Every structure is written in structure tokens, then in C-alpha cells.
Z-matrix of the N, CA and C atoms (Angstrom, degrees):
N
C 1 1.462
C 2 1.522 1 109.41
N 3 1.321 2 117.19 1 133.47
C 4 1.456 3 121.45 2 -175.70
C 5 1.526 4 111.40 3 -75.12
N 6 1.344 5 114.44 4 164.35
C 7 1.458 6 120.06 5 177.91
C 8 1.519 7 110.98 6 -62.74
N 9 1.334 8 115.88 7 -34.64
C 10 1.464 9 120.00 8 178.89
C 11 1.524 10 111.29 9 -62.24
N 12 1.325 11 116.86 10 -38.13
C 13 1.459 12 119.97 11 179.53
C 14 1.525 13 111.14 12 -72.25
N 15 1.340 14 116.77 13 -36.48
C 16 1.463 15 119.69 14 174.49
C 17 1.527 16 110.26 15 -58.96
N 18 1.338 17 115.08 16 -45.18
C 19 1.466 18 119.64 17 179.62
C 20 1.526 19 111.24 18 -63.57
N 21 1.332 20 115.64 19 -37.80
C 22 1.464 21 120.37 20 178.85
C 23 1.526 22 110.69 21 -65.12
N 24 1.335 23 116.39 22 -42.10
C 25 1.463 24 120.08 23 178.79
C 26 1.527 25 111.32 24 -65.11
N 27 1.332 26 116.71 25 -39.40
C 28 1.468 27 120.38 26 178.06
C 29 1.526 28 110.39 27 -63.95
N 30 1.317 29 116.09 28 -41.21
C 31 1.470 30 120.53 29 178.00
C 32 1.528 31 109.66 30 -63.89
N 33 1.341 32 116.51 31 -43.72
C 34 1.459 33 120.18 32 178.49
C 35 1.523 34 112.24 33 -63.47
N 36 1.329 35 116.30 34 -38.67
C 37 1.465 36 121.11 35 178.03
C 38 1.525 37 110.39 36 -62.44
N 39 1.328 38 116.37 37 -45.39
C 40 1.462 39 120.28 38 179.82
C 41 1.525 40 110.68 39 -62.85
N 42 1.330 41 116.62 40 -41.67
C 43 1.464 42 119.79 41 -179.96
C 44 1.527 43 111.26 42 -65.02
N 45 1.330 44 116.66 43 -38.66
C 46 1.465 45 120.46 44 178.17
C 47 1.520 46 111.06 45 -66.29
N 48 1.340 47 116.53 46 -43.46
C 49 1.466 48 120.88 47 177.55
C 50 1.521 49 110.37 48 -61.28
N 51 1.330 50 116.76 49 -41.89
C 52 1.465 51 120.98 50 -179.68
C 53 1.524 52 111.33 51 -64.90
N 54 1.322 53 116.61 52 -47.23
C 55 1.465 54 120.16 53 178.59
C 56 1.527 55 111.47 54 -60.62
N 57 1.336 56 115.41 55 -45.90
C 58 1.461 57 120.03 56 -178.71
C 59 1.514 58 111.45 57 -66.29
N 60 1.328 59 116.37 58 -42.64
C 61 1.459 60 120.68 59 -177.57
C 62 1.517 61 112.84 60 -65.19
N 63 1.331 62 116.73 61 -48.80
C 64 1.467 63 119.98 62 -177.67
C 65 1.521 64 111.24 63 -67.91
N 66 1.324 65 116.95 64 -47.53
C 67 1.467 66 119.66 65 179.90
C 68 1.530 67 110.87 66 -66.75
N 69 1.346 68 117.25 67 -33.42
C 70 1.461 69 120.37 68 176.53
C 71 1.520 70 111.58 69 -65.20
N 72 1.321 71 116.15 70 -43.51
C 73 1.472 72 120.48 71 178.01
C 74 1.526 73 110.72 72 -61.69
N 75 1.326 74 116.33 73 -46.91
C 76 1.462 75 120.38 74 -179.97
C 77 1.530 76 111.14 75 -64.49
N 78 1.326 77 116.53 76 -36.38
C 79 1.466 78 120.73 77 178.25
C 80 1.519 79 111.21 78 -64.62
N 81 1.331 80 116.06 79 -38.13
C 82 1.466 81 120.46 80 178.20
C 83 1.523 82 110.28 81 -67.67
N 84 1.335 83 115.96 82 -45.71
C 85 1.466 84 121.26 83 -178.03
C 86 1.526 85 111.33 84 -63.26
N 87 1.324 86 117.00 85 -34.95
C 88 1.468 87 121.08 86 179.67
C 89 1.528 88 111.57 87 -89.29
N 90 1.332 89 116.82 88 -42.27
C 91 1.458 90 121.60 89 -172.70
C 92 1.508 91 114.92 90 -69.34
N 93 1.344 92 117.64 91 -40.45
C 94 1.466 93 119.50 92 -178.49
C 95 1.524 94 111.97 93 -65.43
N 96 1.338 95 119.79 94 -46.33
C 97 1.471 96 118.12 95 174.59
C 98 1.531 97 113.12 96 -59.89
N 99 1.331 98 116.56 97 -36.98
C 100 1.471 99 118.94 98 176.36
C 101 1.525 100 110.69 99 -60.27
N 102 1.331 101 116.33 100 -43.71
C 103 1.461 102 120.88 101 179.35
C 104 1.526 103 110.94 102 -62.86
N 105 1.320 104 116.49 103 -42.51
C 106 1.468 105 120.52 104 179.50
C 107 1.525 106 110.95 105 -63.46
N 108 1.322 107 116.59 106 -40.37
C 109 1.467 108 119.60 107 178.33
C 110 1.524 109 110.31 108 -65.63
N 111 1.335 110 117.38 109 -42.97
C 112 1.460 111 121.04 110 -179.42
C 113 1.532 112 111.38 111 -61.34
N 114 1.326 113 116.57 112 -38.79
C 115 1.468 114 120.39 113 -178.26
C 116 1.524 115 111.59 114 -77.08
N 117 1.308 116 117.04 115 -46.44
C 118 1.473 117 119.87 116 -172.91
C 119 1.524 118 113.45 117 -77.23
N 120 1.342 119 117.68 118 -21.14
C 121 1.475 120 119.23 119 178.76
C 122 1.522 121 112.93 120 -95.16
N 123 1.312 122 117.47 121 -1.80
C 124 1.457 123 120.57 122 179.04
C 125 1.524 124 110.37 123 -73.57
N 126 1.314 125 116.10 124 171.60
C 127 1.458 126 120.74 125 -179.00
C 128 1.526 127 110.49 126 -57.69
N 129 1.317 128 116.99 127 125.55
C 130 1.452 129 121.72 128 -179.07
C 131 1.512 130 113.85 129 84.08
N 132 1.329 131 117.95 130 -0.15
C 133 1.458 132 121.72 131 179.53
C 134 1.511 133 111.52 132 -74.61
N 135 1.321 134 116.04 133 166.22
C 136 1.463 135 120.03 134 -175.59
C 137 1.533 136 111.89 135 -72.68
N 138 1.321 137 117.70 136 -18.46
C 139 1.467 138 122.00 137 174.65
C 140 1.532 139 109.50 138 -124.61
N 141 1.303 140 117.10 139 45.36
C 142 1.464 141 120.86 140 -171.25
C 143 1.528 142 112.38 141 -49.33
N 144 1.331 143 114.60 142 124.46
C 145 1.471 144 121.85 143 176.09
C 146 1.522 145 106.28 144 -157.14
N 147 1.308 146 115.63 145 92.06
C 148 1.465 147 120.73 146 -172.20
C 149 1.526 148 112.48 147 -64.68
N 150 1.317 149 117.96 148 -31.58
C 151 1.464 150 120.55 149 179.57
C 152 1.524 151 110.51 150 -64.66
N 153 1.322 152 115.96 151 -46.38
C 154 1.471 153 120.56 152 177.66
C 155 1.522 154 110.09 153 -64.18
N 156 1.324 155 116.07 154 -43.36
C 157 1.462 156 120.50 155 -177.81
C 158 1.517 157 112.01 156 -61.48
N 159 1.322 158 117.50 157 -47.61
C 160 1.463 159 120.81 158 -178.17
C 161 1.529 160 111.30 159 -67.92
N 162 1.321 161 116.99 160 -40.42
C 163 1.467 162 120.34 161 -179.85
C 164 1.518 163 111.26 162 -64.61
N 165 1.336 164 116.26 163 -46.10
C 166 1.455 165 120.05 164 179.53
C 167 1.521 166 110.84 165 -66.24
N 168 1.329 167 116.78 166 -38.62
C 169 1.458 168 120.87 167 177.95
C 170 1.512 169 112.23 168 -59.93
N 171 1.337 170 117.05 169 -39.73
C 172 1.463 171 121.14 170 178.29
C 173 1.531 172 111.50 171 -64.10
N 174 1.324 173 116.35 172 -41.81
C 175 1.472 174 120.64 173 179.54
C 176 1.527 175 110.37 174 -64.74
N 177 1.318 176 116.10 175 -46.85
C 178 1.470 177 120.92 176 -179.25
C 179 1.523 178 110.48 177 -62.03
N 180 1.317 179 116.54 178 -46.61
C 181 1.471 180 120.04 179 -179.83
C 182 1.529 181 111.74 180 -65.10
N 183 1.331 182 115.85 181 -36.98
C 184 1.462 183 119.45 182 179.06
C 185 1.516 184 111.87 183 -63.23
N 186 1.324 185 117.10 184 -44.37
C 187 1.463 186 120.63 185 179.52
C 188 1.527 187 111.15 186 -68.02
N 189 1.323 188 116.65 187 -37.27
C 190 1.466 189 120.38 188 -179.21
C 191 1.522 190 112.02 189 -69.65
N 192 1.326 191 117.07 190 -24.02
C 193 1.469 192 119.82 191 -176.20
C 194 1.524 193 112.78 192 -77.76
N 195 1.339 194 117.63 193 -14.81
C 196 1.461 195 120.35 194 -177.29
C 197 1.525 196 111.15 195 -83.19
N 198 1.331 197 119.04 196 125.99
C 199 1.469 198 120.51 197 172.16
C 200 1.531 199 109.36 198 -59.09
N 201 1.330 200 116.59 199 143.58
C 202 1.459 201 119.57 200 -171.94
C 203 1.521 202 112.91 201 -60.07
N 204 1.323 203 117.20 202 -39.14
C 205 1.465 204 119.59 203 -176.81
C 206 1.532 205 110.64 204 -64.49
N 207 1.349 206 117.56 205 -32.66
C 208 1.466 207 121.26 206 177.00
C 209 1.525 208 109.80 207 -73.23
N 210 1.328 209 115.99 208 -43.59
C 211 1.466 210 120.59 209 177.89
C 212 1.522 211 110.65 210 -59.27
N 213 1.326 212 115.14 211 -40.39
C 214 1.464 213 121.64 212 -179.18
C 215 1.523 214 111.07 213 -55.59
N 216 1.326 215 115.91 214 -42.55
C 217 1.467 216 120.91 215 -179.57
C 218 1.526 217 110.88 216 -79.48
N 219 1.332 218 116.83 217 -38.81
C 220 1.470 219 121.11 218 -174.85
C 221 1.529 220 112.74 219 -63.56
N 222 1.333 221 117.29 220 -32.81
C 223 1.469 222 119.64 221 -175.95
C 224 1.528 223 112.68 222 -96.14
N 225 1.330 224 117.59 223 13.53
C 226 1.465 225 119.93 224 178.98
C 227 1.529 226 112.40 225 -55.12
N 228 1.345 227 120.21 226 -43.55
C 229 1.473 228 118.39 227 176.88
C 230 1.526 229 113.01 228 -59.16
N 231 1.337 230 116.98 229 -41.52
C 232 1.462 231 120.52 230 177.71
C 233 1.523 232 110.76 231 -66.26
N 234 1.322 233 116.29 232 -40.93
C 235 1.457 234 121.00 233 178.87
C 236 1.527 235 110.70 234 -60.53
N 237 1.331 236 116.22 235 -44.40
C 238 1.474 237 120.42 236 177.88
C 239 1.521 238 110.97 237 -62.58
N 240 1.333 239 116.06 238 -39.40
C 241 1.462 240 120.70 239 -179.47
C 242 1.529 241 111.36 240 -63.63
N 243 1.340 242 116.29 241 -39.76
C 244 1.465 243 120.80 242 -176.34
C 245 1.519 244 112.50 243 -81.27
N 246 1.332 245 116.75 244 -44.20
C 247 1.471 246 120.32 245 -172.45
C 248 1.519 247 113.97 246 -107.52
N 249 1.332 248 116.90 247 -14.44
C 250 1.461 249 120.18 248 -178.10
C 251 1.512 250 114.17 249 83.76
N 252 1.328 251 117.54 250 3.87
C 253 1.459 252 121.78 251 -179.21
C 254 1.518 253 109.49 252 -153.90
N 255 1.325 254 115.83 253 158.66
C 256 1.469 255 120.84 254 177.92
C 257 1.522 256 111.49 255 -106.15
N 258 1.323 257 117.99 256 -1.01
C 259 1.457 258 121.72 257 178.62
C 260 1.526 259 109.66 258 -128.14
N 261 1.320 260 115.32 259 161.58
C 262 1.451 261 120.21 260 179.64
C 263 1.515 262 112.75 261 102.97
N 264 1.321 263 115.89 262 174.92
C 265 1.465 264 121.61 263 -175.56
C 266 1.519 265 111.71 264 -64.74
N 267 1.332 266 116.39 265 -49.05
C 268 1.470 267 120.02 266 -178.27
C 269 1.525 268 110.68 267 -59.28
N 270 1.322 269 116.52 268 -41.29
C 271 1.462 270 120.58 269 179.96
C 272 1.531 271 111.36 270 -65.15
N 273 1.332 272 117.78 271 -35.24
C 274 1.459 273 121.09 272 -179.04
C 275 1.526 274 112.04 273 -70.27
N 276 1.327 275 116.80 274 -28.70
C 277 1.465 276 120.63 275 -177.36
C 278 1.527 277 111.22 276 -63.46
N 279 1.325 278 117.60 277 -33.09
C 280 1.472 279 121.13 278 -178.30
C 281 1.525 280 111.75 279 -62.51
N 282 1.344 281 120.26 280 -57.82
C 283 1.469 282 119.02 281 178.93
C 284 1.525 283 113.05 282 -66.78
N 285 1.327 284 117.20 283 -32.21
C 286 1.467 285 119.31 284 177.49
C 287 1.529 286 110.69 285 -61.16
N 288 1.320 287 116.28 286 -43.00
C 289 1.466 288 120.29 287 179.16
C 290 1.515 289 111.46 288 -67.66
N 291 1.334 290 116.41 289 -43.38
C 292 1.468 291 120.26 290 179.79
C 293 1.526 292 110.95 291 -62.10
N 294 1.322 293 116.86 292 -35.61
C 295 1.462 294 120.40 293 179.31
C 296 1.523 295 112.15 294 -75.77
N 297 1.335 296 116.87 295 -39.86
C 298 1.461 297 120.45 296 -171.96
C 299 1.524 298 113.95 297 -82.76
N 300 1.328 299 118.21 298 -32.31
C 301 1.468 300 120.54 299 -175.92
C 302 1.535 301 112.62 300 -60.17
N 303 1.335 302 119.88 301 -50.84
C 304 1.472 303 118.58 302 177.58
C 305 1.520 304 113.02 303 -67.70
N 306 1.328 305 116.31 304 -31.55
C 307 1.463 306 120.47 305 176.60
C 308 1.527 307 110.13 306 -61.76
N 309 1.334 308 115.73 307 -47.86
C 310 1.462 309 120.09 308 179.45
C 311 1.533 310 110.82 309 -67.61
N 312 1.337 311 116.66 310 -34.95
C 313 1.460 312 119.94 311 -179.91
C 314 1.524 313 110.93 312 -58.42
N 315 1.321 314 117.14 313 -43.13
C 316 1.459 315 120.41 314 -179.76
C 317 1.533 316 111.57 315 -68.90
N 318 1.331 317 117.27 316 -37.26
C 319 1.468 318 119.92 317 178.10
C 320 1.524 319 110.15 318 -65.71
N 321 1.342 320 116.47 319 -46.16
C 322 1.461 321 120.52 320 179.57
C 323 1.523 322 110.82 321 -65.11
N 324 1.320 323 116.67 322 -34.00
C 325 1.463 324 120.94 323 179.03
C 326 1.529 325 111.04 324 -59.87
N 327 1.324 326 116.55 325 -41.33
C 328 1.468 327 120.41 326 178.88
C 329 1.525 328 110.33 327 -60.49
N 330 1.329 329 117.48 328 -44.31
C 331 1.464 330 121.09 329 179.91
C 332 1.528 331 111.29 330 -64.55
N 333 1.319 332 117.04 331 -40.18
C 334 1.462 333 120.63 332 -179.70
C 335 1.530 334 111.16 333 -67.56
N 336 1.318 335 117.38 334 -35.20
C 337 1.469 336 120.59 335 179.87
C 338 1.525 337 112.00 336 -71.51
N 339 1.329 338 116.77 337 -19.86
C 340 1.463 339 120.23 338 -179.40
C 341 1.525 340 113.25 339 -82.20
N 342 1.330 341 116.99 340 -5.81
C 343 1.469 342 119.88 341 177.10
C 344 1.523 343 109.32 342 -64.51
N 345 1.329 344 115.95 343 133.02
C 346 1.465 345 121.50 344 -177.35
C 347 1.528 346 110.75 345 -56.98
N 348 1.313 347 115.91 346 122.28
C 349 1.466 348 121.06 347 -179.25
C 350 1.525 349 111.69 348 -60.59
N 351 1.341 350 116.12 349 -29.12
C 352 1.468 351 120.21 350 -178.88
C 353 1.529 352 111.42 351 -63.45
N 354 1.329 353 116.70 352 -32.96
C 355 1.468 354 119.78 353 178.41
C 356 1.526 355 111.10 354 -65.88
N 357 1.330 356 115.76 355 -40.33
C 358 1.464 357 120.10 356 178.90
C 359 1.525 358 110.01 357 -67.22
N 360 1.332 359 116.55 358 -42.98
C 361 1.472 360 120.33 359 179.25
C 362 1.518 361 111.18 360 -64.15
N 363 1.341 362 116.53 361 -38.08
C 364 1.466 363 120.17 362 178.56
C 365 1.526 364 110.87 363 -65.38
N 366 1.322 365 116.85 364 -41.02
C 367 1.467 366 120.60 365 178.18
C 368 1.522 367 110.58 366 -63.79
N 369 1.321 368 116.14 367 -40.14
C 370 1.462 369 120.34 368 177.82
C 371 1.535 370 110.33 369 -63.20
N 372 1.335 371 115.99 370 -42.12
C 373 1.463 372 120.92 371 -178.52
C 374 1.529 373 111.17 372 -63.61
N 375 1.332 374 116.73 373 -29.29
C 376 1.463 375 120.83 374 179.27
C 377 1.525 376 112.59 375 -86.34
N 378 1.324 377 116.03 376 4.68
C 379 1.451 378 119.75 377 175.16
C 380 1.518 379 115.70 378 89.74
N 381 1.325 380 117.87 379 12.79
C 382 1.467 381 120.74 380 179.66
C 383 1.525 382 110.21 381 -68.04
N 384 1.314 383 115.98 382 140.27
C 385 1.457 384 119.99 383 177.11
C 386 1.525 385 109.25 384 -74.23
N 387 1.318 386 115.42 385 167.00
C 388 1.461 387 119.63 386 -179.75
C 389 1.525 388 111.54 387 -63.77
N 390 1.335 389 116.50 388 -37.63
C 391 1.465 390 119.87 389 178.83
C 392 1.524 391 111.30 390 -68.67
N 393 1.343 392 116.02 391 -34.61
C 394 1.469 393 120.10 392 176.94
C 395 1.521 394 110.44 393 -66.58
N 396 1.324 395 116.88 394 -41.77
C 397 1.466 396 120.99 395 177.17
C 398 1.520 397 110.36 396 -60.97
N 399 1.319 398 115.52 397 -42.50
C 400 1.466 399 120.67 398 179.63
C 401 1.523 400 111.19 399 -61.77
N 402 1.337 401 115.93 400 -46.39
C 403 1.463 402 121.33 401 -174.46
C 404 1.524 403 113.24 402 -79.24
N 405 1.324 404 117.53 403 -39.46
C 406 1.464 405 120.53 404 -170.67
C 407 1.524 406 114.82 405 -103.83
N 408 1.323 407 117.47 406 -11.62
C 409 1.464 408 119.75 407 -179.18
C 410 1.523 409 110.95 408 -119.46
N 411 1.312 410 116.31 409 -59.79
C 412 1.461 411 121.15 410 -171.28
C 413 1.526 412 112.37 411 -63.01
N 414 1.326 413 117.06 412 -54.82
C 415 1.472 414 120.46 413 -177.11
C 416 1.531 415 112.25 414 -67.39
N 417 1.347 416 119.63 415 -49.16
C 418 1.474 417 118.30 416 -179.96
C 419 1.526 418 113.92 417 -59.41
N 420 1.324 419 117.25 418 -39.62
C 421 1.461 420 120.21 419 -178.78
C 422 1.522 421 111.93 420 -68.77
N 423 1.310 422 116.61 421 -31.33
C 424 1.466 423 120.65 422 -178.34
C 425 1.527 424 112.61 423 -92.79
N 426 1.332 425 117.73 424 -0.57
C 427 1.463 426 121.58 425 -171.28
C 428 1.529 427 114.78 426 -56.56
N 429 1.345 428 120.22 427 -44.39
C 430 1.477 429 118.54 428 177.95
C 431 1.528 430 112.46 429 -57.35
N 432 1.331 431 116.68 430 -43.35
C 433 1.459 432 120.04 431 178.21
C 434 1.514 433 112.11 432 -68.02
N 435 1.332 434 117.12 433 -34.65
C 436 1.462 435 121.29 434 177.78
C 437 1.516 436 110.33 435 -63.25
N 438 1.342 437 116.13 436 -42.88
C 439 1.468 438 120.86 437 179.08
C 440 1.527 439 110.69 438 -66.91
N 441 1.330 440 116.87 439 -43.86
C 442 1.467 441 120.20 440 179.22
C 443 1.525 442 110.89 441 -62.29
N 444 1.328 443 116.26 442 -40.75
C 445 1.451 444 120.23 443 178.52
C 446 1.514 445 112.25 444 -65.44
N 447 1.326 446 116.53 445 -36.30
C 448 1.458 447 120.14 446 178.27
C 449 1.524 448 110.67 447 -68.21
N 450 1.320 449 116.34 448 -34.95
C 451 1.464 450 120.48 449 176.04
C 452 1.525 451 110.62 450 -61.75
N 453 1.323 452 115.99 451 -46.34
C 454 1.472 453 120.40 452 177.74
C 455 1.526 454 110.38 453 -60.01
N 456 1.322 455 116.90 454 -39.61
C 457 1.461 456 121.14 455 179.24
C 458 1.517 457 111.19 456 -63.84
N 459 1.334 458 116.96 457 -42.66
C 460 1.468 459 120.58 458 178.72
C 461 1.525 460 111.31 459 -63.04
N 462 1.319 461 116.37 460 -41.31
C 463 1.466 462 120.41 461 177.65
C 464 1.521 463 110.31 462 -62.02
N 465 1.323 464 116.52 463 -42.01
C 466 1.463 465 120.92 464 177.36
C 467 1.526 466 110.85 465 -63.06
N 468 1.330 467 116.37 466 -38.02
C 469 1.461 468 120.89 467 -179.88
C 470 1.530 469 111.85 468 -66.09
N 471 1.315 470 117.06 469 -32.72
C 472 1.466 471 119.75 470 177.16
C 473 1.525 472 109.58 471 -60.86
N 474 1.341 473 115.91 472 -46.53
C 475 1.457 474 119.74 473 177.83
C 476 1.521 475 112.34 474 -64.51
N 477 1.337 476 116.46 475 -40.12
C 478 1.461 477 120.06 476 -179.66
C 479 1.527 478 110.99 477 -68.06
N 480 1.334 479 117.54 478 -36.95
C 481 1.468 480 120.24 479 179.00
C 482 1.525 481 110.63 480 -65.71
N 483 1.331 482 116.29 481 -34.83
C 484 1.470 483 119.51 482 175.71
C 485 1.523 484 110.36 483 -66.72
N 486 1.338 485 116.91 484 -37.83
C 487 1.456 486 121.07 485 177.51
C 488 1.527 487 110.59 486 -65.87
N 489 1.325 488 116.19 487 -36.00
C 490 1.462 489 120.11 488 179.92
C 491 1.527 490 111.39 489 -64.15
N 492 1.331 491 116.31 490 -23.18
C 493 1.459 492 120.17 491 177.17
C 494 1.514 493 112.74 492 -62.01
N 495 1.324 494 117.14 493 -21.86
C 496 1.464 495 121.29 494 -179.99
C 497 1.523 496 112.33 495 -66.75
N 498 1.349 497 116.76 496 -20.14
C 499 1.463 498 120.29 497 179.82
C 500 1.527 499 111.14 498 -116.27
N 501 1.324 500 115.58 499 28.85
C 502 1.458 501 120.00 500 172.84
C 503 1.509 502 116.00 501 82.55
N 504 1.332 503 117.73 502 25.94
C 505 1.465 504 120.06 503 -178.88
C 506 1.521 505 112.74 504 -80.83
N 507 1.322 506 117.31 505 -12.41
C 508 1.456 507 119.75 506 -176.47
C 509 1.519 508 111.10 507 88.99
N 510 1.325 509 115.80 508 -174.03
C 511 1.451 510 120.15 509 178.86
C 512 1.517 511 113.03 510 84.18
N 513 1.317 512 115.85 511 -170.81
C 514 1.459 513 121.37 512 -177.02
C 515 1.524 514 112.61 513 -65.73
N 516 1.330 515 117.13 514 -33.07
C 517 1.455 516 119.97 515 178.33
C 518 1.512 517 112.20 516 -62.61
N 519 1.312 518 116.46 517 -40.25
C 520 1.462 519 121.60 518 178.36
C 521 1.526 520 110.46 519 -63.60
N 522 1.329 521 116.89 520 -41.31
C 523 1.471 522 121.45 521 179.03
C 524 1.532 523 109.90 522 -64.85
N 525 1.326 524 115.90 523 -43.26
C 526 1.467 525 119.89 524 -179.52
C 527 1.524 526 111.21 525 -61.65
N 528 1.337 527 116.44 526 -40.39
C 529 1.465 528 120.24 527 -179.89
C 530 1.529 529 111.23 528 -69.89
N 531 1.326 530 116.21 529 -50.28
C 532 1.470 531 120.33 530 -172.69
C 533 1.526 532 112.98 531 -70.86
N 534 1.334 533 115.61 532 -40.11
C 535 1.465 534 118.48 533 -175.47
C 536 1.530 535 112.51 534 -102.05
N 537 1.333 536 116.13 535 -47.49
C 538 1.454 537 118.99 536 -176.87
C 539 1.507 538 114.03 537 -70.98
N 540 1.350 539 116.82 538 -38.82
C 541 1.464 540 120.79 539 -175.77
C 542 1.524 541 112.21 540 -95.62
N 543 1.329 542 116.98 541 -54.91
C 544 1.463 543 119.61 542 -174.43
C 545 1.521 544 113.36 543 -72.01
N 546 1.344 545 116.91 544 -31.41
C 547 1.462 546 119.84 545 -178.68
C 548 1.531 547 112.26 546 -105.27
N 549 1.311 548 116.56 547 2.59
C 550 1.475 549 122.18 548 176.68
C 551 1.537 550 112.25 549 57.98
N 552 1.325 551 116.81 550 36.54
C 553 1.474 552 120.76 551 177.39
C 554 1.530 553 107.64 552 -93.28
N 555 1.321 554 115.15 553 89.62
C 556 1.462 555 122.14 554 -174.76
C 557 1.517 556 112.10 555 -59.47
N 558 1.317 557 116.29 556 -35.80
C 559 1.463 558 120.46 557 -179.21
C 560 1.529 559 111.02 558 -60.46
N 561 1.322 560 116.63 559 -40.84
C 562 1.458 561 120.79 560 179.19
C 563 1.526 562 110.44 561 -67.33
N 564 1.325 563 116.20 562 -43.30
C 565 1.459 564 120.24 563 179.21
C 566 1.528 565 111.11 564 -60.25
N 567 1.319 566 117.00 565 -44.53
C 568 1.467 567 120.74 566 179.16
C 569 1.521 568 111.34 567 -64.25
N 570 1.332 569 116.20 568 -37.98
C 571 1.466 570 120.51 569 178.98
C 572 1.525 571 110.58 570 -64.19
N 573 1.330 572 116.47 571 -43.18
C 574 1.467 573 120.54 572 178.86
C 575 1.524 574 110.66 573 -63.33
N 576 1.326 575 116.52 574 -44.72
C 577 1.470 576 120.60 575 178.98
C 578 1.523 577 110.46 576 -60.47
N 579 1.326 578 116.93 577 -44.16
C 580 1.470 579 121.29 578 -179.96
C 581 1.528 580 111.33 579 -61.32
N 582 1.326 581 116.89 580 -43.68
C 583 1.464 582 120.93 581 179.85
C 584 1.528 583 110.49 582 -63.54
N 585 1.326 584 116.91 583 -43.61
C 586 1.462 585 120.38 584 179.96
C 587 1.524 586 111.72 585 -64.12
N 588 1.329 587 116.57 586 -40.01
C 589 1.469 588 120.50 587 178.27
C 590 1.521 589 110.76 588 -62.67
N 591 1.329 590 116.78 589 -44.55
C 592 1.464 591 121.00 590 178.97
C 593 1.525 592 110.72 591 -63.40
N 594 1.333 593 116.83 592 -41.49
C 595 1.465 594 120.57 593 178.28
C 596 1.523 595 111.62 594 -60.48
N 597 1.328 596 116.17 595 -45.81
C 598 1.464 597 120.42 596 -178.43
C 599 1.531 598 110.95 597 -65.27
N 600 1.327 599 116.49 598 -46.25
C 601 1.466 600 120.20 599 -179.89
C 602 1.528 601 110.65 600 -61.78
N 603 1.335 602 116.54 601 -44.88
C 604 1.461 603 120.63 602 -179.65
C 605 1.512 604 112.38 603 -63.58
N 606 1.323 605 116.33 604 -42.77
C 607 1.460 606 120.16 605 -179.36
C 608 1.516 607 111.33 606 -68.12
N 609 1.331 608 117.09 607 -40.40
C 610 1.459 609 120.14 608 179.30
C 611 1.522 610 110.80 609 -65.12
N 612 1.319 611 116.55 610 -41.32
C 613 1.474 612 120.43 611 178.59
C 614 1.525 613 110.93 612 -62.98
N 615 1.331 614 116.92 613 -45.52
C 616 1.457 615 120.75 614 -179.01
C 617 1.525 616 110.83 615 -63.49
N 618 1.323 617 116.86 616 -43.35
C 619 1.455 618 120.48 617 179.89
C 620 1.517 619 112.64 618 -65.62
N 621 1.331 620 116.86 619 -42.88
C 622 1.470 621 120.78 620 178.70
C 623 1.525 622 111.21 621 -64.62
N 624 1.322 623 116.65 622 -39.24
C 625 1.471 624 120.98 623 179.07
C 626 1.521 625 110.84 624 -63.96
N 627 1.335 626 116.41 625 -43.13
C 628 1.470 627 120.25 626 179.38
C 629 1.517 628 110.42 627 -65.60
N 630 1.317 629 117.95 628 -41.57
C 631 1.462 630 121.31 629 179.89
C 632 1.524 631 111.40 630 -63.24
N 633 1.337 632 117.00 631 -41.49
C 634 1.465 633 120.39 632 178.06
C 635 1.514 634 110.75 633 -65.16
N 636 1.318 635 117.79 634 -39.22
C 637 1.455 636 121.51 635 -179.34
C 638 1.530 637 110.52 636 -65.07
N 639 1.329 638 116.59 637 -41.54
C 640 1.459 639 120.93 638 178.48
C 641 1.521 640 110.62 639 -66.51
N 642 1.333 641 116.85 640 -39.34
C 643 1.458 642 122.32 641 -176.78
C 644 1.526 643 111.83 642 -65.93
N 645 1.337 644 117.41 643 -26.36
C 646 1.466 645 121.33 644 -178.09
C 647 1.528 646 112.88 645 -83.64
N 648 1.319 647 116.67 646 -11.09
C 649 1.463 648 118.77 647 -178.38
C 650 1.516 649 111.78 648 -72.99
């Protein structure tokens, strides 16, 4: 493999990390509050509001039901409005975030629902406000699951960012399509696959390690 191809792979790796990192951060910032709203506004929740809960649930489920490649094309007008372009790294971050935020919201919701109800009732009995319960009981108790769910979301985003390369988003997916598939350069395709596998394994290990460390506290 030539030096030029090594440089191309490094550039693709950086673009994939950037897309995954930014969209992952935005997904966390949007997805966790969505999960908290879904849990706390449900029946028996500390902010019970079934109208809000059902409406938000429909939106989240609707976005989650769309295959990413369809979502990628469907939000092109929005992507152009936000970034001024439909191709490139910045443009890919928009559909990646829209796809990942509701996905992460549902994963985080499961972890939040697993918090022992007795802890919430005990906090209420001691006079804790609803916001105090949210901040000091619900989130801390669910934190290991929240971290594990975010790890799964990041791994999913790596695959989605590679898929976004099929429509000119850049990154390793773009390299795999242009060189590995269209030009039949098997060596490049294998290199891209190897890099993606290492990224996924490394990210999963780091996320699992952090979740275990938090769980032991």
C-alpha cells in the first residue's frame, strides 16, 4: 500500500472519529433529556403528564422506525438549511444526530426505569423535591446503564457514519465505496474493515470499563 493510501486512510479515520464524536455528543445531550421526560411523565412518574409522554413517544418511535439510509436522504433539505450543503462531514452530522438521539433515548429510558421504585419513594418520604429526586436519585442510580447505552449508541454511529460515506459524507465509508468497491481495490476494503473493527472493539471495551467502574462506586 502506498504512502498516499496510508494518508488517505488516516484522513478517513479522523473524519469518522469527528463525525462519530460530534454526533455522539449531540445525541447524548438530546437523548438523555428525552429519556428523562419519557420516564418522569409516564403514569406514576414524578412529573406525570400522559399527553406529553404519548406525544413524545410517538415522535421518538417514528424517527427510530426509519432506516438510516432513508433518513439520510429525507433530511437533505434540513441538512442544507443547517450546514449549507448536503455532502461532507458537517452535513453527515445532522442525520446521524437525528437517527441516534431517539435511539439513545430509548436505551437510556430502559436504564432509568430499572431504578428501584423504593428509592424514589424513600426520597419523597424524606421531603425531597421532584428535581432533587431526578438529580440525586434517578440519574445516579441509572448511570452505569446510561453509560453502557451510550457506548452502544457510539458503536452504532460508527456503522452509520460508514454508511453515510455512500452519499459523499467522507470518512472510512467513503474510502471503502470509492476505492474498495468502485475500483475493486480489495486491499483498501480490508484495511477499512480492519480499522472499523478495531474502533468498535476499542470503544466497546472503554465504555464497558467505565460502566463497571461507576457501578462499583
